[in-house]
C-alpha positions as CSV (number, residue, x, y, z in Angstrom):
1,M,-20.3,-9.7,15.6
2,I,-22.8,-6.5,15.2
3,Q,-19.8,-4.6,17.2
4,A,-17.4,-5.5,14.7
5,L,-20.1,-4.3,11.7
6,L,-20.5,-1.1,13.5
7,V,-16.6,-0.5,13.6
8,G,-16.6,-1.1,9.8
9,I,-19.6,1.0,9.1
10,C,-17.8,4.2,11.3
11,S,-14.6,3.4,9.7
12,F,-16.2,3.6,6.3
13,A,-17.7,7.2,7.2
14,L,-14.3,8.2,8.5
15,Y,-13.0,7.3,4.6
16,M,-15.6,8.8,2.9
17,A,-15.4,12.1,4.6
18,T,-11.6,12.2,4.0
19,L,-11.4,10.5,0.2
20,C,-9.6,11.8,-2.2
21,P,-11.8,13.7,-4.7
22,G,-10.3,12.4,-8.0
23,L,-6.8,11.4,-9.0
24,A,-4.3,11.5,-6.3
25,W,-0.5,11.5,-7.0
26,G,0.0,8.3,-5.2
27,G,3.6,8.3,-6.6
28,G,2.2,7.6,-10.0
29,D,0.6,4.4,-9.7
30,S,-2.9,5.4,-8.7
31,A,-3.0,6.8,-12.2
32,K,-1.4,3.7,-13.5
33,F,-4.0,1.6,-11.7
34,A,-6.7,3.5,-13.2
35,I,-5.3,3.6,-16.5
36,W,-5.2,-0.4,-15.8
37,V,-8.6,-0.6,-14.7
38,H,-10.2,1.2,-17.7
39,T,-8.0,-1.0,-20.3
40,L,-8.4,-4.0,-18.3
41,H,-4.6,-4.7,-18.4
42,L,-4.0,-8.1,-16.8
43,G,-0.5,-9.1,-16.2
44,Y,1.6,-11.8,-14.0
45,G,4.4,-9.8,-12.8
46,L,4.8,-8.8,-9.1
47,C,3.7,-5.4,-10.1
48,D,0.6,-6.2,-12.3
49,H,-2.0,-6.8,-9.4
50,P,-4.4,-8.5,-11.7
51,L,-6.6,-9.5,-9.1
52,Y,-7.1,-5.9,-8.0
53,I,-7.6,-4.9,-11.9
54,V,-10.5,-7.4,-11.8
55,A,-12.1,-6.6,-8.6
56,A,-11.9,-2.7,-9.2
57,K,-13.0,-3.1,-12.7
58,L,-16.3,-5.1,-11.5
59,F,-16.4,-2.8,-8.3
60,S,-16.6,0.7,-10.8
61,S,-19.0,-0.5,-13.0
62,C,-21.6,-1.0,-10.3
63,L,-21.2,2.5,-9.3
64,P,-23.1,5.7,-11.5
65,S,-21.4,6.5,-14.6
66,N,-21.6,10.1,-13.6
67,L,-18.6,9.7,-11.0
68,S,-15.3,9.8,-12.2
69,L,-13.0,6.3,-12.7
70,T,-10.8,7.2,-9.9
71,Y,-13.3,8.7,-7.6
72,K,-14.9,5.3,-7.9
73,L,-11.8,3.4,-7.4
74,N,-10.7,5.4,-4.0
75,I,-14.5,4.2,-2.9
76,F,-13.0,0.8,-4.0
77,S,-10.3,1.7,-1.3
78,A,-12.4,2.6,1.2
79,V,-14.7,-0.4,1.2
80,C,-11.6,-3.0,1.3
81,A,-10.4,-0.9,4.5
82,S,-13.4,-1.1,5.9
83,L,-14.1,-4.9,5.4
84,T,-10.5,-5.3,6.7
85,L,-11.2,-3.4,10.2
86,T,-14.5,-5.5,10.4
87,I,-12.8,-8.6,10.3
88,L,-9.7,-7.2,12.0
89,C,-12.3,-6.4,15.1
90,R,-13.8,-10.0,15.2
91,L,-10.5,-11.6,14.8
92,A,-8.8,-9.5,17.8
93,S,-11.9,-10.4,19.8
94,I,-12.1,-13.7,19.3
95,S,-8.3,-14.1,19.6
96,T,-8.0,-12.8,22.8
97,D,-11.4,-13.6,24.2
98,S,-12.1,-9.5,24.8
99,L,-14.5,-7.4,22.8
100,T,-12.7,-4.4,24.1
101,A,-9.3,-5.9,22.8
102,G,-10.8,-6.4,19.4
103,I,-12.5,-2.6,19.4
104,T,-9.7,-1.0,20.3
105,A,-7.1,-3.0,17.9
106,A,-9.2,-2.3,15.3
107,S,-9.7,1.3,15.9
108,A,-5.7,2.0,16.4
109,F,-5.0,0.5,13.1
110,M,-7.9,2.5,11.4
111,V,-6.4,5.9,12.1
112,S,-3.0,4.4,11.7
113,H,-1.1,6.9,9.0
114,T,-0.2,4.1,6.1
115,F,-3.5,2.4,6.2
116,W,-5.6,5.4,6.5
117,M,-3.6,7.0,3.6
118,H,-4.1,4.2,1.4
119,A,-7.9,3.8,2.2
120,V,-8.5,7.1,0.7
121,L,-6.7,6.7,-3.1
122,T,-6.3,4.4,-5.5
123,E,-3.9,1.9,-4.4
124,V,-3.7,-2.0,-3.9
125,Y,-2.8,-2.5,-0.4
126,T,-6.4,-2.4,1.2
127,L,-7.3,-5.3,-1.0
128,H,-4.1,-7.2,0.2
129,T,-4.7,-6.3,4.0
130,L,-8.6,-7.6,3.5
131,L,-7.0,-10.9,2.6
132,L,-4.5,-11.3,4.7
133,T,-6.9,-10.6,7.4
134,A,-9.3,-12.8,6.3
135,M,-6.6,-15.5,6.1
136,L,-5.3,-15.0,9.8
137,Y,-9.1,-15.3,10.6
138,A,-9.3,-18.3,9.2
139,L,-6.4,-19.9,11.0
140,C,-7.6,-18.3,14.5
141,R,-10.7,-20.3,13.9
142,W,-9.3,-23.3,12.7
143,H,-7.0,-22.9,15.8
144,K,-10.0,-23.0,18.2
145,S,-12.0,-25.6,16.3
146,P,-11.5,-29.1,15.3
147,H,-12.8,-28.6,11.8
148,D,-10.5,-28.5,8.7
149,R,-12.7,-26.4,6.6
150,W,-11.2,-23.5,8.1
151,L,-7.8,-24.5,7.1
152,L,-8.9,-24.8,3.6
153,A,-10.8,-21.5,3.6
154,A,-7.5,-19.9,4.8
155,S,-5.5,-22.1,1.8
156,F,-8.2,-20.3,-0.7
157,L,-7.6,-16.9,0.6
158,F,-3.6,-17.3,0.3
159,G,-4.1,-18.3,-3.3
160,L,-6.1,-15.4,-3.7
161,G,-3.7,-13.4,-2.1
162,I,-1.2,-14.2,-4.5
163,S,-3.2,-13.1,-7.3
164,N,-3.2,-9.7,-5.6
165,H,0.1,-8.9,-4.2
166,A,3.4,-11.0,-3.4
167,L,3.6,-9.5,0.0
168,I,1.3,-12.5,1.2
169,V,3.7,-15.0,0.5
170,L,6.0,-13.7,3.4
171,C,3.2,-14.7,5.8
172,L,3.9,-18.3,4.3
173,P,7.0,-19.6,6.7
174,G,5.0,-18.5,10.1
175,C,1.9,-20.0,8.6
176,V,3.4,-23.3,7.9
177,F,5.4,-24.0,11.1
178,F,1.8,-22.8,12.9
179,V,-0.1,-25.7,10.9
180,A,2.5,-28.1,11.1
181,G,2.3,-27.5,15.0
182,Q,-1.4,-27.8,15.2
183,W,-1.2,-31.1,14.0
184,V,1.6,-32.5,16.0
185,R,-0.4,-30.9,19.0
186,R,-3.5,-32.6,18.1
187,K,-1.6,-36.0,17.5
188,R,-3.1,-36.3,14.2
189,T,-1.7,-37.4,10.9
190,L,-1.6,-35.3,8.0
191,S,-3.6,-37.5,5.5
192,V,-2.6,-37.0,1.9
193,R,-6.8,-36.5,1.1
194,L,-6.0,-33.4,3.1
195,L,-2.9,-32.3,1.6
196,L,-4.4,-32.7,-1.8
197,L,-7.2,-30.5,-0.7
198,I,-5.0,-27.8,1.0
199,S,-3.2,-27.6,-2.4
200,F,-6.6,-27.8,-4.4
201,W,-8.2,-24.8,-2.6
202,C,-4.5,-22.9,-2.9
203,L,-4.3,-23.4,-6.5
204,F,-7.8,-22.4,-7.2
205,G,-7.4,-19.2,-5.2
206,A,-4.9,-18.4,-7.2
207,S,-6.5,-19.4,-10.7
208,L,-6.3,-16.2,-12.1
209,I,-2.6,-15.7,-12.2
210,E,-2.1,-19.4,-13.3
211,A,-4.4,-18.7,-16.4
212,L,-2.5,-15.3,-17.1
213,V,0.8,-17.5,-16.7
214,L,-0.4,-20.2,-18.7
215,K,-1.5,-18.0,-21.5
216,E,2.2,-16.3,-21.4
217,C,3.8,-19.7,-21.5
218,F,1.7,-21.1,-24.6
219,H,2.3,-18.0,-26.3
220,H,6.1,-18.1,-26.1
221,G,6.4,-21.9,-26.5
222,S,10.0,-22.1,-25.5
223,L,11.4,-23.5,-22.2
224,E,13.6,-20.5,-22.0
225,Q,10.8,-18.1,-22.0
226,C,8.7,-19.9,-19.7
227,K,11.5,-19.7,-17.1
228,T,11.7,-16.2,-17.5
229,V,8.0,-15.8,-17.0
230,F,8.2,-17.8,-13.6
231,A,11.4,-15.6,-12.4
232,S,8.7,-12.3,-13.0
233,I,6.2,-14.1,-10.6
234,F,8.4,-14.9,-7.8
235,G,10.4,-11.9,-7.8
236,S,13.7,-13.4,-8.1
237,G,15.5,-9.9,-8.9
238,V,14.0,-9.0,-5.4
239,I,15.5,-11.2,-3.7
240,T,18.9,-10.6,-4.9
241,E,18.4,-7.0,-3.8
242,L,17.4,-7.6,-0.2
243,R,20.2,-6.0,1.9
244,P,19.6,-5.1,5.6
245,S,20.2,-1.1,6.0
246,I,21.0,0.4,9.4
247,S,19.3,3.5,8.2
248,K,16.1,1.6,7.2
249,T,15.9,0.1,10.6
250,F,15.6,3.3,12.8
251,L,13.3,4.5,9.6
252,T,11.3,1.6,10.0
253,I,11.0,2.1,14.1
254,G,9.9,5.7,13.6
255,Y,7.4,4.5,10.9
256,L,6.0,2.3,13.3
257,G,5.9,5.1,16.0
258,Y,4.1,7.6,13.6
259,Q,1.6,4.7,13.1
260,F,0.9,3.9,16.4
261,P,2.0,6.8,18.6
262,I,2.8,6.2,22.6
263,I,-0.2,4.7,23.8
264,G,-0.5,2.4,20.7
265,I,3.3,1.4,20.8
266,I,3.3,0.9,24.9
267,L,0.4,-1.7,24.4
268,G,1.9,-3.2,21.4
269,V,5.2,-4.0,23.0
270,I,3.3,-5.2,26.3
271,G,1.1,-7.5,23.7
272,I,4.2,-9.0,22.5
273,H,5.9,-9.5,25.4
274,S,2.6,-11.6,26.6
275,M,2.5,-13.3,23.7
276,V,5.9,-14.6,23.5
277,F,6.9,-14.9,27.2
278,K,3.3,-15.7,29.0
279,L,0.9,-17.2,26.6
280,R,3.3,-19.3,25.0
281,D,0.3,-20.0,22.8
282,A,0.8,-21.4,18.9
283,Y,-1.3,-18.6,17.6
284,P,0.0,-15.8,18.8
285,L,3.5,-16.6,18.4
286,M,2.5,-17.4,14.7
287,L,1.8,-13.2,14.6
288,V,4.8,-12.2,16.3
289,T,6.9,-14.1,13.8
290,L,4.7,-12.6,10.6
291,L,5.2,-9.2,12.3
292,G,9.3,-9.7,12.4
293,I,9.2,-11.2,8.8
294,Y,6.7,-8.2,7.8
295,I,9.3,-5.7,9.5
296,L,12.6,-7.0,8.0
297,F,11.0,-6.9,4.3
298,P,11.0,-2.9,4.0
299,I,14.2,-3.1,6.2
300,C,16.2,-5.1,3.6
301,Y,14.3,-3.9,0.1
302,K,16.0,-1.3,-1.6
303,V,13.1,1.2,-2.6
304,R,12.6,4.7,-1.9
305,D,9.0,4.2,-1.0
306,H,9.5,1.2,1.3
307,Y,7.0,2.4,4.1
308,Q,4.2,0.9,2.3
309,F,5.3,-2.5,2.1
310,A,5.4,-2.4,6.0
311,I,1.6,-2.2,6.1
312,S,1.4,-5.7,6.7
313,A,3.5,-5.4,9.8
314,Y,1.2,-2.8,11.1
315,L,-1.9,-5.1,10.6
316,C,0.2,-7.7,12.9
317,F,1.2,-5.1,15.3
318,A,-2.6,-4.1,15.6
319,L,-3.2,-7.6,16.7
320,C,-0.5,-7.3,19.3
321,I,-1.9,-4.1,20.6
322,A,-5.0,-6.3,21.5
323,F,-3.1,-8.9,22.9
324,G,-1.5,-5.5,25.3
325,I,-4.8,-4.7,26.1
326,K,-5.6,-8.4,27.5
327,A,-2.6,-8.3,29.4
328,L,-3.1,-4.7,30.8
329,Y,-6.8,-5.7,32.0
330,Q,-5.6,-8.9,33.5
331,R,-3.3,-7.4,35.6
332,F,-4.9,-3.7,36.6
333,M,-8.6,-4.1,36.3
334,S,-8.6,-4.9,39.8
335,S,-6.3,-2.1,40.9
336,P,-6.9,1.9,41.6
337,V,-5.3,1.9,38.0
338,G,-8.8,0.1,36.7
339,P,-11.0,3.0,36.2
340,L,-8.6,4.9,33.9
341,L,-8.7,1.9,31.7
342,S,-12.1,2.0,31.0
343,P,-13.0,1.1,27.4
344,W,-14.2,4.5,26.1
345,I,-11.3,6.4,27.2
346,L,-9.3,3.5,25.9
347,I,-10.6,3.7,22.5
348,C,-11.2,7.6,22.1
349,S,-7.3,8.0,23.3
350,I,-6.2,5.4,20.7
351,V,-7.9,7.2,18.0
352,M,-7.7,11.1,18.8
353,L,-4.1,10.9,19.6
354,P,-2.6,9.7,16.0
355,C,-5.0,12.4,14.5
356,F,-3.3,15.1,16.8
357,V,0.2,13.6,16.1
358,Y,-0.1,13.6,12.3
359,Y,-2.0,17.3,12.3
360,G,0.3,18.8,14.4
361,T,3.7,17.0,12.4
362,A,2.4,18.6,9.3
363,A,1.5,21.7,10.8
364,V,4.7,22.3,12.6
365,C,6.7,21.2,9.3
366,D,4.5,23.5,7.1
367,R,5.1,26.4,9.5
368,W,8.8,26.3,9.9
369,N,10.0,24.5,6.4
370,I,10.8,21.1,7.9
371,D,11.8,18.9,4.9
372,I,10.7,15.1,6.8
373,A,9.0,13.6,3.8
374,Q,12.5,14.4,1.7
375,A,9.9,13.9,-1.6
376,R,10.6,15.3,-4.7
377,S,9.0,18.7,-5.7
378,I,5.6,18.8,-7.8
379,P,3.6,21.6,-8.6
380,Y,0.7,22.3,-6.5
381,R,1.3,19.8,-3.8
382,N,2.8,20.5,-0.5
383,N,4.8,17.5,0.5
384,N,4.4,17.9,4.3
385,W,0.2,18.0,4.3
386,Y,-0.1,15.2,1.4
387,F,3.0,12.6,3.4
388,L,2.5,13.3,6.9
389,W,-1.5,14.2,6.8
390,P,-3.7,11.1,5.8
391,P,-6.8,12.7,4.9
392,K,-6.8,13.6,1.2
393,N,-10.4,15.3,0.8
394,G,-9.2,18.7,-0.2
395,D,-6.3,17.4,-2.5
396,N,-6.8,18.2,-6.1
397,S,-3.4,18.9,-7.0
398,A,-2.6,15.8,-9.1
399,S,-5.9,17.0,-11.3
400,R,-5.0,20.8,-11.2
401,Y,-1.5,19.9,-12.8
402,A,-2.8,17.4,-15.4
403,Q,-5.7,20.0,-16.3
404,E,-3.5,22.8,-16.6
405,T,-0.6,21.2,-18.3
406,L,-2.9,19.8,-21.2
407,A,-4.7,23.0,-21.6
408,I,-1.2,25.2,-21.8
409,V,0.9,23.1,-24.2
410,E,0.9,23.6,-27.8
411,S,-0.2,21.3,-30.2
412,N,1.9,18.1,-31.4
413,A,4.0,19.1,-28.3
414,L,6.0,16.2,-26.5
415,I,6.2,16.3,-22.4
416,V,9.3,14.7,-20.9
417,G,9.4,13.5,-17.4
418,D,9.7,10.8,-14.7
419,Y,7.3,8.3,-14.2
420,T,4.9,10.4,-11.5
421,P,3.9,13.4,-13.4
422,I,3.8,11.3,-16.6
423,M,1.6,8.8,-15.5
424,V,-0.9,11.6,-14.2
425,L,-1.0,13.4,-17.5
426,R,-1.6,10.1,-19.6
427,Y,-4.3,8.9,-17.4
428,Y,-6.1,12.2,-18.7
429,Q,-5.4,11.3,-22.3
430,L,-6.2,7.7,-22.2
431,V,-9.1,7.6,-19.8
432,E,-10.5,11.0,-20.0
433,G,-9.7,11.4,-23.5
434,K,-7.9,14.7,-23.2
435,R,-5.3,16.1,-25.6
436,P,-4.5,12.7,-27.6
437,D,-1.9,15.0,-29.6
438,V,0.4,15.2,-26.8
439,M,3.4,13.0,-26.4
440,T,4.9,12.1,-23.4
441,A,8.1,9.9,-22.5
442,I,9.1,8.4,-19.1
443,G,12.7,7.6,-18.3
444,M,15.6,8.3,-16.0
445,V,17.5,11.5,-16.5
446,G,20.0,10.4,-19.4
447,E,16.8,8.9,-21.1
448,Q,15.0,12.4,-20.7
449,L,17.9,14.1,-22.3
450,R,18.6,12.0,-25.0
451,I,14.6,12.1,-25.9
452,I,15.0,15.6,-25.6
453,R,17.6,16.3,-28.0
454,E,16.4,14.1,-30.6
455,N,12.6,16.0,-30.6
456,L,13.7,19.8,-29.9
457,C,14.2,20.6,-33.7
458,S,10.8,18.9,-34.9
459,R,8.2,19.6,-32.2
460,P,7.6,21.7,-29.0
461,V,9.5,20.2,-25.8
462,Y,8.3,20.6,-22.4
463,V,9.7,19.1,-19.0
464,A,7.0,18.0,-16.8
465,T,9.1,19.2,-13.6
466,I,12.3,20.5,-12.2
467,E,14.0,19.3,-9.3
468,T,15.6,21.6,-7.2
469,K,16.4,19.3,-4.2
470,P,20.4,18.7,-3.8
471,S,19.4,15.2,-2.4
472,L,17.4,14.2,-5.1
473,I,19.3,15.6,-8.0
474,G,22.0,13.1,-7.5
475,T,19.7,10.1,-7.7
476,N,19.7,10.4,-11.6
477,M,15.9,10.4,-11.6
478,Y,14.7,14.0,-11.8
479,L,16.0,16.7,-14.0
480,S,17.3,19.6,-12.8
481,Y,18.7,23.5,-14.1
482,Q,22.1,21.6,-14.0
483,H,20.7,18.8,-16.3
484,L,19.2,21.4,-18.6
485,D,22.3,23.8,-18.4
486,D,23.0,23.6,-22.3
487,F,19.2,24.2,-23.1
488,M,16.9,27.5,-22.7
489,I,14.1,27.1,-20.2
490,T,10.9,29.0,-20.0
491,A,8.6,28.8,-16.9
492,A,5.2,27.8,-18.7
493,P,3.4,26.9,-15.4
494,P,2.9,24.2,-14.4
495,V,5.7,22.8,-16.9
496,F,8.8,24.2,-18.2
497,K,9.6,24.9,-22.2
498,I,12.9,23.6,-23.4
499,S,14.5,25.2,-26.6
500,L,17.7,25.6,-27.9
501,K,20.3,28.0,-26.9
502,T,21.4,30.8,-29.6
503,N,24.7,28.9,-31.0
504,S,23.8,25.8,-29.6
505,S,25.2,22.7,-31.0
506,F,22.2,20.6,-30.8
């Protein structure tokens, strides 16, 4: 247990050293979540994450008032990430009966790209991994002991996870088969009392989102409206959008390789082979099942930033690494290769190699203008370093953009743009109280052009960003010079002022 706590402390030190100093771009979500925490916005939909809002509000209120809200929320992400790693280390150690495997698996996940990146900015995913890891730990303890209290604890944590992020629902098939298989193996009958207790603790864990749903149903009153509410919770729209993609399959495999380069991938593959063909134990097989489900979801889900939805798969793969280390030690420890498998060499290698890969990839791409991320253009943000190098301790690009924009635009101005830059501006308006006279508008290209035309004669109009990448212009999300060909564009860094051309028909 002490070793697991040390892993958590070391990871917290790493994340605090690389923490974003304020507001991060975060695709616009970091700003949105900060606004929601500030206003205590509690919704019940797939994208509302009410548990995160409540927990982050309580956490931020306990920190000194002289710290910015975004910095407090970044710390909250780091705390959740460190607790995740503490439990992960303990879980991997117990499930493999190897402390070395536990520390190495936690260390690998600690520096995995997506997890590290989300641990240093405002996002909901480290709270999700914390609850998922705690649930898997409870199931592991139940697997190794006859006490049903661990099963009830897992049920509670599952319900709690639903109030934070719907991703935890994807673990349900694997967990249900695991629990059912355990009952058959133990030759026990699933009593009505235990089934009721499992249901109670699951519902109790999800009580926050249940209360929000009931409030909304009572507010609407009609059965049809209630059906709409439940559809938004369970994401019926998401299910219809699931389509397997060959390109996303290769991208997801590439992302996995980027999280755990070379050594991690080799150990994980060895671990999967051992878990499926050698151990043939219910708990490792459940972990492999969860890994498969969590990898398939981002492959099939039609969304641009699908890599972050694979964070649960990376957690499961880290546990596979633990089983890979165990298999490796069992086979080679007594051989001449044994000395090379020193725990310290293994841990240092699995921590340092990803850091070199991240830094080297970002540096090479930046030096030779290689656009791997294919991300949209935003003032002051270097896409290669922002997306390929997890640390954010030197990143103030979002804050700089918002502060300079709100300082330069005229009184009663309108700023039109897509979600990411406009949410950053709104954070400074709604939370920091900057320039409440400025109006902002979000929309797709057609909507943005309509708003520009309607307001151009009555107030100063600015465009938040102008996209120049041909591959992104056709997405109908970002304004380009071609879209604005009917208007006069004047650069007013970091934004663009829009005015009518001479003899314009508008």
